[in-house]
N, C-alpha and C positions, 0 to 999 in steps of 0.2 A: 504494500500500500504506500502511496506517495507520502513523503514527509516534507516538512517545511525546509526549503533550501538553506544550505549552510551560509551563515554570515559571520565575518570575523568578529571576535569579541570586541565590544565597544571600547573597552579600556586600551586596546592595542590596535585600533584601526590604523593609526599612523604607521606603526611598525609593519603591519600587514601590507599596506600600499607600497612601502619602501622595498619590500622583499618579494613583491608579486611575481617578478620575473624569474625568481630562483626556482630550481626544481625541488627544493626541500627547505624548510624553515626551522630555525632552532626553537626548542621548547625548553623553557627554564623550569627545572624541577625544584619544588620547594624542599625544605628540610625533610629528610627521610624519616618521618614519624607517622605512625598509623593514623588514618582518618576514616570516618564513616562515609562510604559511598553508597548511593542508592539511585543508580542510573539504569532505567529499564531498557530492554532491547529497542533500538530505533535506528534512524539514519545515522551514519557515522559522524557526519558533521555536527548534528545536534548533540550526539553523545559526547563529542570532544568539547563542545561548548559547556555542557553540564560538568564535565571533568574539570575544566579550567576554573569554573566557579567554586567547586568543592575543594580542589587542591590549591587554589589561589596561585596559579601559575600564569606566566605570560605565554600566550598561544597565538601563533600565526603561521599560516601555510597556504599554498594555493588551493582554492576551493575545489578545483578539478581533481585534486588528489583523493578526495573523499566522495566525489560524486557517484551516486548509484550504489554505494556500498552500505551495508547494514552492519551495525555492531551488536554483539550479543548482550551488551550492557555489563554492569558490574554492581553487585550488591554485597556489602559487608564491610569489615574493618581491615584496610590494607594500607601499605605505604603507597605514596603516589606512583612510584615506579611499578609496583606490582599491580596496582589498579589499571595503569595504562596498558600493561601487558594483557590483562584480562579484557580490557575494552577493545583491543585489537585482535582478540582471538578469532581465528577463522577468516580474517581479512587478508588481502594480498599486500598488506603494509607492515613494515617492520620498523623498529626503533633502534638507534645506536647512540651510545653516549660518547661525547668527545671530551678531550682533556680539559677544556675550559668549563665543563660542567653542564653543557647544553645537551639536549637530545634531539636528534634529527629524525624526522619521519620520511620514509621513502618506500618505493616499491620494493617488495621483498625479492631478493635474488635467490636462485636455487642453491648456489654455494658461494656466498660472498667472500671475496679474497680479503685477507687482513690488510689494513692500511697502517702506514707508519705513524700517521698523525692522529690515530684514534684507537681506543680500546673498546672492544665489543661489550655491550651490556650483557650481563648473564641472562641467558634464555630470553633474548629480546625478540627473536623471530618466531612468531606463533603460527603454526600451520594447522592446528586442530582446536577442538573445543577445550576450554579450560576445565579443570577438575571441578566437579559438581559436588557441593556440600549441602545435603538435604537438612542437616541439623544446624546450619548457620543461623544464628538468631535474627539476622537481617534478610534471610531468604524470603522473598515475597511470593513464591510460587504457590498455587492452589492444587497442584497435582504432584504425584510421586510416581516414579517409574519402577521402584523396587519396594517390596514389602516381604516380611518374613513370616507373617502369621499363618498363611496357607500351607507352607512347606517347612518351616523352621530353617530355611536356607534363604540366602539373598537371591531369590529367583525373580527375574523381571515379571511384572504383572502381565505383560503381553504374552508370556510363555507359561502362565499358570492356568490350568484347565478348571478353574473354579471362579466364582464371582467374589471379587475382593475390592473394597473401597477404603481409601485413606482420607482422613480429615486432618490436614497438616496444621502446623502452628499458626500460619498466617490467617487461616479461617478462624481459629480460636481467638486470635487478637481482634480481627475485624468485627466479629460478632460479640465480642466481650463475653466469652463463654466462661462461666465459673463452675458449672455442673455439666456432667457428660450427657445428660438427657437432651439438652439443647444442641450439643454438637451432633448428636445422632439424628437430628432432624434433617441433616444433609445427606443421609444414606437411605437408599430405597429399602422397602420392606422392613423398616424398623419403626416401632411405635413405643412410646413410653408406657409402662404398665404401672399405674400409680397404686401399687399395693402397699400394705403397712402404713396407711395414711400418708402416702407420698414421701416417706422418710427413707426409702431405700432405692438403690439403682436397679430396678427390674424393668425388663423390656420384652416386647413381642418381636421376634425375628421370624419372618416368613410365616406369621400367623401363630407361632408357638411361644409361650412365655419362657424366659430364662431367668433363673434366680442366681446367676453367677456371672462374673466377668473376669478378665485376666489382666494382670499387670506384668508386662514383660514376660508373658507366658506363665505367670504364677496365678493360681486360682484364688478368687475372692468369693466367699459365700455371702452374696448380698442378701439372700433371703433370711439368713440368720443374724443379720446386723441391722441396726436402726440408725444408719447415718449414710449420707451420700458422699461419694468420692469427690475430692478436691482436684481442680485442674491446674494448680499452681506449678507443678513440676512435670506437666505433660508436654512431650514433644509433638506427639500426634496420636490419633486413634485409628486403629486398623480394624475393619470388620470383615470377617470371612462369613459369607452367607452359605447356609447349609451345614450339614453335620461336620464336626471337627474332632470327634472323640478319638480318632486314630492317633492324633498327636497329643491330645490334652486330657485324655481320660474321660470319665463319666460327665458328659456335657449335654446340653439341650440340642436337639437337632436343627433348630432354626438358624444357629450360627454361633460364632465366637467373636466377642468384643474384647480386643486386646489393647490396653493402654500402654503406649510406648513412652517411657520417662526420659527426661532430659539427663544427659550424661556430661561428665567433665570435659572441658575443652582446653587445648593448649593456648589458644589465643584468649587473653583476658577479656572478660565481658561482664558488665555490671548494668543492672536495670532496676529502676524503682518505679512502681506504678501506684497511683492513688485513684481509686474509683469511688464514685458517690452517685446515689440514685434515689428513686422513689421509695417512699415509706422508710425514710431515715436510714437508708442503706449506706454503709461505708466499708471499704475494703482496701487494705494496703498489702502490697506484695513486693518481695525482693528476690532478685535472681542474680547470683554472683558465681563466676567460675574463672579458673585459671590455674597456673602452677602453684603447688603448695610449698615448694621449696625453691632452691636456687636453679634447679634444672627442670626439665619437662618430664621427668620420670614419675613424679608424684603430682597428681592433679586433683582438684576438688570442685564440687558444685554444691551450692546451698540455695534452697528455695524456701521462702517463708511467706506465710499469708495470715493475716488477721482480718476478720470481718465481724460486723455487728449491724443489726438492722431489724426492722419489723417485717410486716407483710400486709397484704391488702385485706386479710381477715382480722377480726377482732382477736385480742389476746396474743398476738404474734410478737415474739421477742426471741431473736436467734443470735447466737454467738458462736464463733469458731476460731480455733487456733491450729495452724498447720505448719510443721517444720520438717524439712526433708533434706538432710545432708548426704552427699555421696563422696567417697574417696577412692581414687583409682591409682593403682601402682603398676606402671609398666616395668615389670621385672626385666624384660628383654624385648627385643623386637617381635618375639614369638609368644611371649607369656604375659598375661594381664590378670590382675586381681582387683575386684571391686568390692568395697564395703559400703553398705547402704542402710539408712535408717529413716523411718517415717513416724512422726507422732501427730496424732489428731485428737483434738478435744472439741466436741460439739455439744451444744445445749439448745435444742430446737423445740418450738411449740408444736402441739399436735392439732390436727383438724379432722374430725370424723366425716367430713363431706356432707352432702345433703341426701335425704332419702328419696325413694321413688314412689310415685303415686300413679297407678295405671300403667301406661306404657312410656311415661316420660319422667325425668327428674322433676322434683317439686321446684317451682319458681320462687326463689328467695333472693333478697338482696345479696350481692356477691360478697359483701363484707361480713355477713352473718356467720358466726361460728357456733355450732351446736354443741361444742365441747365446753370446757371449763378453763379458767385462767391457770389452774395448777397442772394442766396437761402438758407435760414436758418429757422429752426423751434426751437423757444425758449419756454421752458415750465418750470413752477414752480408749484409744487404740494405738498400739506400738507395733510397727513392723521392723524386723531386723533381718538382714540377709548378707550372704557372701556369694559371689559368683566369680569363677575364674575360667580362663581358657588357655590352651596351649596348642600351638601349631607345630606338629612334628616336622612338617615340610610344607611345600606349597600346595600339597594335595590333601593332607590328612590333618584333622583338627579335633580336639576334644574340648567339651564345655561342661561345666558343672555348676549347678545353682542350688542353694539351700536358702529357704525363707521360713520365717516363723511370724505369726501374728498373735498377740495377746490383747484381748479386748474385754472391757468391762462396761456394762450398760445398765441403766435404770430407766424403766419405762412407766409412765403414768398417763392415762388418757381415757377418753369417753368414746363409746361406739353406739350407734343407733341400731336397736334390735329388731325393729319392725317398720312397716309402712305406716304413715300417719292416718288417723281416722278422719272423718269428714270435718272435724273441728281443728285438725292439725296437731293432735296429741300423739306422741310416740312414747315408747318405753326405751330407756337408755340403760346401757351397761357400762361397766368400768373395767379396764385392765390395769394391773399394777404388778410389775414383775422385775426381777433382776436377771441378768444374763452374763455369764462368764464364758469366754471362748478362747480356746488355744488351737492354733492351726500350725501344722508342720508340712513342708513340701520339699521334696528332694528330687532332682532330675539330673541325668547324665546323658549327653548326646555325643556321638562320634560321627563325624562327617568325612567323606572321602570322595575323591574323583579318580576314576579308573577308566581305561580304554580297553575294550575287548572286541575283537573282530571288527574293528573300525567304528565301533559305537562308543559314544561318550556317556558314562554313567556318573551321576552324582548320588551317592549313597548316604542314607541317614539311618543310624541304628541307635536305639536308646531305651531308657527305662525311667520310670518315675514312681514315687511313693507319696501318697497324700494321707494325712491323718487329721481328723477334726474331733476335738473334745468340746462338748457343749453342755453347760450346766444352766438350766432354766428353772427359776422359782417363781411361778406366776400365781396370781389369784384373779378370778373373774367373778363378778357379781352383778346382779341386776339392781339398779337403783330403785328405791321405793317411789311410788306415785308415777305420774306421767309428766311429760315435758312438752310444752306447746311451742312448735317451731315458728309460729307467726308472732307470738308474744312471749318470748323466752324469759324465764326467771332463773338466773344462774346461781350456783352455790358460791358461798363466800370463800371457803377454803376446803381443803381435803379432809379436815376434821369432821365435816358434816357427812362424810361417806361412812356407811355402816362398816363395822369390822368384818373381815373375812379371812379365812385361813388360806395360806399358800400350800401348794404341793410342789414337790421336787421332781424334776425330770432331767436325768442325766443320760446323754446319748453320745455314742461315738460312731464315727464313720471313717473307714480306712479302705484304701485300695492300692494295689500296685499294678503296673502295666509294663509290657514290653512291646516295642514297635519297630517296624522296619519299613523303609521307603526307598524306592529307586526311581530317579528321574533320568530318562534316556533321551539323548539327541539322536534322532534317526535321519536317514537320507530324505531328501525332498522337503526340508524344513519342517519335519514332523517332530513332535515332542511327546513322549509317552511318560506316564507316571503310574506307579502301582505300589501298593503297600498294604499292611495289615497290622492289627494290634490285638494283643491278648490282655484282658482285664480280669482281675479277681477282686471282688468288692465284698466287704464285710461291714455290717452295721448292727448295733444293738442299743437298747435302752431299757430303763427300769420303770416305765410308767405304771405297769401293773405286774410287777415281777419281771425279772430280766428276760428279754427275748432277743433272739439273734436271727439274722438272715444273711446268707452268703450266696453270691452269684458269681459266675464267671462266663466269659463270652469272647469269641474272636470276631473282630469287625474288619472287613476289607474296604478298600476304595481303589479306584483307578480312573484314569483320564487320558484322553488323546487330544492333542492340539496341533493344528496346522497353521503355519505362518507363511503364506505364499509370498508376501512382500513385507518389509519391515513395518509398514504402517497398518497391517491388518492381520488378525488371527481369528480362527474358528476353533471351537472346542466342544467336547462332550465328556461327561463324567458320571460315575455311579459311586455312591457312598452309603455305607451302613453306619448306624449309630447305636451306642450303648448308653442309655440315659442315666441321668443323675438320680440320687436317692429320691424315692417317690413318696415318702410320707407314710402315714398309718391309716389303716382301714378302721380300726377300733383299738381298744386298750391292749389287745393281745395279738394283733395281726398287722404285719407290714403289707403294703400294696405290692403287687408284682412290679419288677423293674420296667422302665420305659425302654422301648427300642424304636428304631426308625430306619427308613430307606429313602434315598433320593436319587432321581435322574435329573440331569441338568444339561442344557444345550445353550451355547452362547457365542457371541462375537465381540471382539475388542478392536479398537482403533486408536492410533497414536499419531497426531498430526502436528504440523507447524514446528518442526525440530523438537518433538517430544514435549512441547509446551502444553498440549491439550490432549486429554484422553477421554474416551467414551466407551461404554460397554452396554450390551443388551443381553439379557439372559431369560430363558424359559426354564421353570423348575416344576417338578412334581414330587412332593414330599409327603410321606405317609408315616404316621406315628401311632404306636400301640401303647395302651395303658397310661394315657395321659391322666394325671390326677387333677381333680377339681375339688375345692374346699367345700365342706359341709357347713352351712350357715351357723355362726355363733358357736362353733366348736373348734377343737384343734385337729380334727380328723378330716379325711378326704375320701373320695371314692374314685375309682379308675374308669375312664371312658375307654371302651374297647378299642376303637380306632378312629383317627381323625386324619384328614387329608387336605392339603392346600396345593393349588396349582396357580401359576401366574407368570406375568412378564415383568421384568425390571429394566429400567434405564437409568444409568448413572453417567454424569459428565462432570469434568473438572479441568481447570487450566486457564490458559490465556488465549483469548480470541485474537486480539491484536495488541500491540504494546499499550499497556496501561489498563486494558479491559480484562478482568478476571471473573471467572464464573465457577460456581459449584451447584449442581442440581441433581434431583432424583425424582423418579416417578415409578409407581407400582400399580399394576392392574392385576387384581386377584379375584377373578370372578368365582372361583371355586375354593371355598374354605369351609368345609363341613365336617360334622360328626357323622362318620359313615357306619359305625357300629357302637351301640350303647345299650346296656342293660342295667336296670336298677336292681336293688336288692331282691325284688320279687320276680325278676326275670322279664320284666316288661321292656319294650324297645326304648322307652324313656325319650332321650333327645336325638335319636337317630334322624338324620336329615336336616337338623338345625345348623345354622351358620355358626362358626366359631365366634366366641365373644371378643369384642374390641378389634375386629379385623375389618377395616374398610375395603370396599371394592376398589376405590380409587384413592390414592394418597400421593403426596409429593411435596417438593420444595424447590425453590429456585432463588439463588442469591448471586447478585452481580455487584461488582465494584469497578469504578474507573478512577485511576490516579493520573493526574497531570504530571508529565515528566519534564516539561519545559514551559517557558513563557511566564506570564504574570501569575498564573495559577499553579506554578510548580509547587509540589508538596501537598496539594489539596486532593483529597480522596472522597468520593461520594459513592454511596451504595444503597441498594434497595433489594428486598426479597419478599417472598411469600411462603407460607406453610399452609397446606390444605389437606383435609381428609373428609370423606363423605360419611354417611350414616354408619354407625356401628351398633352391634347388639351388645347389651349390657351384661348378659349372663348366658349360661348354656341353655337355659330354657327358652331364650329369645322372647321373653314376655315384656321387655322394655328396651328402648333404643335411645342412643345419644345422637342428636342431630349433627350433620356435617358442619364444617366451618372453614373459613379462610382468614388468616391473619397476615397483616402487612408490616414489614420491619424496615427501618431506615438507618443509615450511617452517614456521618460527616466527620472527617478528621483532617488535620493539617499538621505537617511535619516541617521542621526547620533544623538546620545545622547550627550549632553553637560551639565553635572550635572542634574538638574531637567528639562532641556529644550530639545525639539526635534527640530532639524534643518533639513529642507528639501529643496534641490535644485531640480528644475524640468525644463524639456524642452519638449515642444510639437510642432509638425509639423502637420498642417492641409492641406489637399489637396496636399499630398507629390508629386504626379506626375504632379502637376500644370494643372489639367484637366480643360478645358474651358467648362462651362456648364451654364444653366439658372436656377435660383432659383425659378422662377414663373412669372406670368403675373398679370396685373391689371384687367384681364378679358375683356379688351377692345383692345387697340392698342399699348400697351407698355409691354416690357418684361425686367426683371431685371437679370443682370449678376451675377453669383455666384462668391464667393471670390476665387482669385488665391491662390497659395501656400503661407501660412503665418506661421510665427514662433512666439512662445510665450515662454519666459523664466520666471522663478519665484524663489524667495527665501522666504521661510516661516519659521518663528520662533514661536514655541508654548511652552507655559509654564503652 
């Protein structure tokens, strides 16, 4: 696309005219200290103008030298010389340094002869693309070419025969994301599942709920915790759609959500951000990284976040402290050791949602809270881990990870036990419990590359062990009298609640697995993948005397991908899944384990020098023994079989310089309970649509950043999130209407010496749309957030 013609920098117009007849012009390089450059891909002349502004150098050269040439841009913290090298990457222009300190730009020669009056700049003639750093804090890209969640190896997404979407750090910044549910709105077939009074990170993937997610491949039991994950130390979020238990053990078949954390860097980087928003919200974050000693062998990274604020509901008062240090020791070029720690303290108010009357949620003011001021969930969690890797040679590598989590929670809150009568009276209950949790996870992977009979193999062999101890001491009681939802009278304090006895429930879950995977490069640009996993799982508890259940299973998967040209690939795959712990049928019986099978066909494309990616997929996913909760109990029952089929579209990247986009769309016409029998053997909910699964859902987010001119540094963005009608429960006797929300962004960045200062303002739900975020699959529905504002000031150095 045509760009604005190059014009000499105004400050040096005189010098440019004086040297116009020369074949090359000197460029004065400033003092060699690192500066922050943020120059997007564009016409070379405009890029050099932006470079001159940032580096504060004198720049003049014949305009015809840069005519018709595009620069890849440069983003990050570099010395002026290094930034210039990256700016010229892939162009037919080279730079050389003369003894008097100037740099001359000229047409690159195939093999330039040494000159007696000049010394060559180190690595000044660039003939290929510069090294790409996806974890660079200044990286503005919306897409990623590599991701490891689907294979546990750095396989290009274009060569992975599964559907995989990455939400990178720039999207997290632009949307001011502080919880992962908002980030996952950018991914097709993912819906937030507001269970546990919206206090946990639970989601629906391809129509099926998941009560766990992963942090760098380490499993978090979200369903057993009452706090949401912080995003302060997240580099990106990778979502593998479809079963992933072959690599990660007993997981839900809808997909794997893997949170990729920020790691230490050799280049020092410091950032402080202050956010402030609606309902007295304040949040401060710090990100610091660099060498921990005199050399680069020991590196650190520290992320800290503190937030405090209310909410649009009554009685909301939330506080959170998050600290996450990481220390990396590069023992040698082949051996690396990481020590990591996370501490989280949260104190959040509860919200029981609104009840259902007939086939719709009751219409109440959005700010009304049917709970009580004492409703709080307090949690303290500590994660500690060590991981190390050693490369035996260029082909074989071993990796080991050990993590543990120790968490302590105290929960108090109200729930609505029934539908309101004609006058709006309901019966309410109360939960009051403590929860202690210890988790241990250990995994070892061996990867290797071998060639046999002209075929290239990338092998993965590994094993893992997971153990969860959960000690729950709850009490549940029904509050006396009734409560009017239209004219509420709240309790003054918890002392007005009748006494009730607690019971103790101690449970353990453990499993170990062994897995093998082979990725093969075949002739004619074909890529094959095959593998299997053996799982052995054991769980027991003491609810009514100690009971135990042990299961084992072998789960296979395979896929074939054809990449006829670098910009296009087609694939097909089949996967089986061994599900997570499935809960209890009653006091003495566990439900049978969940299993699943999936077929998937898809296509992927990568355009505009890998700056833009898109994928489309068709899936057919069947799950057996899905558990659904029994209302107002701690028990569940199993649905015999459920199935979802649909199409997905995901896009992300840069359309043209400055315009970035991330979007998702899902069409899921078939999401049904195909086999279901109640306790009496009746067909029950057979044929009903799965709860909370819309037929159509999607999102689109666009930003445009001005890279030159009077508006340089200004970024504007807008997006929508949409879903149509959803069923509220398995019985399909009430529905939640569809909705569309509109979001906006405006930000402005300036350079101040070596620092970058960014002011930002976001508006979510601009039109103040009233909608429902989801249900608890029983008799309560949760209201979506009204229009909210978020401002930010971020300083990076």
